[in-house]
DOTI-435622 format. One record per residue (C-alpha): residue number from 1; x negated, y, z. Coordinates in nm, 4 decimals, decimal comma. Example, Ala and Ser with C-alpha at 12.3 -4.5 7.8 and 13.67 -1.06 7.14 Angstrom:
REM residues 2
@num:1&X:-1,2300&Y:-0,4500&Z:0,7800;
@num:2&X:-1,3670&Y:-0,1060&Z:0,7140;
REM end
This chain:
REM residues 94
@num:1&X:-11,3004&Y:7,1898&Z:7,5619;
@num:2&X:-11,4733&Y:6,8935&Z:7,7160;
@num:3&X:-11,4514&Y:6,5310&Z:7,6053;
@num:4&X:-11,1859&Y:6,4448&Z:7,8656;
@num:5&X:-10,9692&Y:6,7329&Z:7,7488;
@num:6&X:-11,0128&Y:6,6241&Z:7,3862;
@num:7&X:-10,9074&Y:6,2695&Z:7,4754;
@num:8&X:-10,6008&Y:6,3947&Z:7,6635;
@num:9&X:-10,4964&Y:6,6198&Z:7,3719;
@num:10&X:-10,5568&Y:6,3388&Z:7,1223;
@num:11&X:-10,3432&Y:6,1014&Z:7,3306;
@num:12&X:-10,0654&Y:6,3596&Z:7,3563;
@num:13&X:-10,0572&Y:6,4373&Z:6,9835;
@num:14&X:-10,0705&Y:6,0744&Z:6,8722;
@num:15&X:-9,8495&Y:5,9248&Z:7,1472;
@num:16&X:-10,1360&Y:5,6886&Z:7,2365;
@num:17&X:-10,2280&Y:5,5884&Z:7,5860;
@num:18&X:-10,5248&Y:5,7646&Z:7,7407;
@num:19&X:-10,7225&Y:5,4412&Z:7,7250;
@num:20&X:-10,6499&Y:5,3927&Z:7,3539;
@num:21&X:-10,7321&Y:5,7563&Z:7,2774;
@num:22&X:-11,0591&Y:5,7248&Z:7,4714;
@num:23&X:-11,1491&Y:5,4138&Z:7,2705;
@num:24&X:-11,0657&Y:5,5896&Z:6,9424;
@num:25&X:-11,2750&Y:5,8987&Z:7,0219;
@num:26&X:-11,5660&Y:5,6856&Z:7,1454;
@num:27&X:-11,5487&Y:5,4772&Z:6,8265;
@num:28&X:-11,5640&Y:5,7855&Z:6,6042;
@num:29&X:-11,8614&Y:5,9201&Z:6,8015;
@num:30&X:-12,0362&Y:5,5810&Z:6,7839;
@num:31&X:-11,9863&Y:5,5560&Z:6,4068;
@num:32&X:-12,1221&Y:5,9064&Z:6,3466;
@num:33&X:-12,4190&Y:5,8390&Z:6,5764;
@num:34&X:-12,5033&Y:5,5067&Z:6,4081;
@num:35&X:-12,4914&Y:5,6620&Z:6,0616;
@num:36&X:-12,7103&Y:5,9549&Z:6,1656;
@num:37&X:-12,9626&Y:5,7128&Z:6,3194;
@num:38&X:-12,9808&Y:5,5406&Z:5,9789;
@num:39&X:-13,0521&Y:5,8771&Z:5,8165;
@num:40&X:-12,7128&Y:5,9091&Z:5,6466;
@num:41&X:-12,4961&Y:6,2180&Z:5,6393;
@num:42&X:-12,1342&Y:6,2029&Z:5,7544;
@num:43&X:-11,8930&Y:6,4328&Z:5,5764;
@num:44&X:-11,5379&Y:6,4886&Z:5,6957;
@num:45&X:-11,3491&Y:6,6709&Z:5,4214;
@num:46&X:-11,2008&Y:6,9943&Z:5,5470;
@num:47&X:-11,4025&Y:6,9828&Z:5,8698;
@num:48&X:-11,7741&Y:6,9649&Z:5,7975;
@num:49&X:-12,0872&Y:6,7567&Z:5,7537;
@num:50&X:-12,3129&Y:6,5993&Z:6,0137;
@num:51&X:-12,6743&Y:6,5419&Z:5,9083;
@num:52&X:-13,0218&Y:6,4913&Z:6,0516;
@num:53&X:-13,3011&Y:6,7467&Z:6,0259;
@num:54&X:-13,6648&Y:6,6549&Z:6,0706;
@num:55&X:-13,9056&Y:6,8765&Z:6,2594;
@num:56&X:-14,2738&Y:6,8355&Z:6,1859;
@num:57&X:-14,5318&Y:6,7947&Z:6,4607;
@num:58&X:-14,6764&Y:7,1280&Z:6,5672;
@num:59&X:-14,8905&Y:7,3036&Z:6,8211;
@num:60&X:-14,7365&Y:7,4885&Z:7,1107;
@num:61&X:-14,8272&Y:7,6425&Z:7,4450;
@num:62&X:-14,7318&Y:7,5480&Z:7,7982;
@num:63&X:-14,5598&Y:7,8678&Z:7,9155;
@num:64&X:-14,6722&Y:7,8316&Z:8,2771;
@num:65&X:-15,0403&Y:7,7554&Z:8,2119;
@num:66&X:-15,0975&Y:7,8878&Z:7,8609;
@num:67&X:-15,2617&Y:7,5556&Z:7,7729;
@num:68&X:-15,2336&Y:7,4417&Z:7,4088;
@num:69&X:-15,0196&Y:7,1302&Z:7,3663;
@num:70&X:-14,9117&Y:6,9061&Z:7,0796;
@num:71&X:-14,5383&Y:6,8885&Z:7,0162;
@num:72&X:-14,4413&Y:6,5594&Z:6,8531;
@num:73&X:-14,2351&Y:6,5358&Z:6,5368;
@num:74&X:-13,8657&Y:6,4890&Z:6,6075;
@num:75&X:-13,5239&Y:6,4578&Z:6,4519;
@num:76&X:-13,2193&Y:6,6571&Z:6,5544;
@num:77&X:-12,8540&Y:6,6541&Z:6,4530;
@num:78&X:-12,7108&Y:6,9342&Z:6,2431;
@num:79&X:-12,3512&Y:7,0286&Z:6,1711;
@num:80&X:-12,2407&Y:7,2407&Z:5,8765;
@num:81&X:-11,8829&Y:7,3624&Z:5,8885;
@num:82&X:-11,6661&Y:7,2959&Z:5,5847;
@num:83&X:-11,4791&Y:7,5606&Z:5,3888;
@num:84&X:-11,1401&Y:7,4740&Z:5,5415;
@num:85&X:-11,2731&Y:7,5050&Z:5,8973;
@num:86&X:-11,4459&Y:7,8340&Z:5,8142;
@num:87&X:-11,1265&Y:7,9691&Z:5,6583;
@num:88&X:-10,9253&Y:7,8718&Z:5,9658;
@num:89&X:-11,1673&Y:8,0627&Z:6,1890;
@num:90&X:-11,1930&Y:8,3656&Z:5,9613;
@num:91&X:-10,8501&Y:8,4420&Z:5,8139;
@num:92&X:-10,8565&Y:8,6888&Z:5,5276;
@num:93&X:-10,7734&Y:9,0428&Z:5,6263;
@num:94&X:-10,5364&Y:9,2500&Z:5,4166;
REM end
């Protein structure tokens, strides 16, 4: 599912216009992004938790030349699924 499909489904389920649904989805994404940039975690009960992981600077190799290079430290987003989402994806077998 792509963002446009998510917006269309959101609009359909909430009886919102496509424009209003687009604004709502974009607002949620913006809020999560802003909080992650501040270093916060964002937990949505029943869905999961968004957080930031830090990667230390390290040495690497250029695969085409074999030359040693320095890879800068970086941050990347992480998502951990919540128990309710995991249970929905993995129903118990009898």
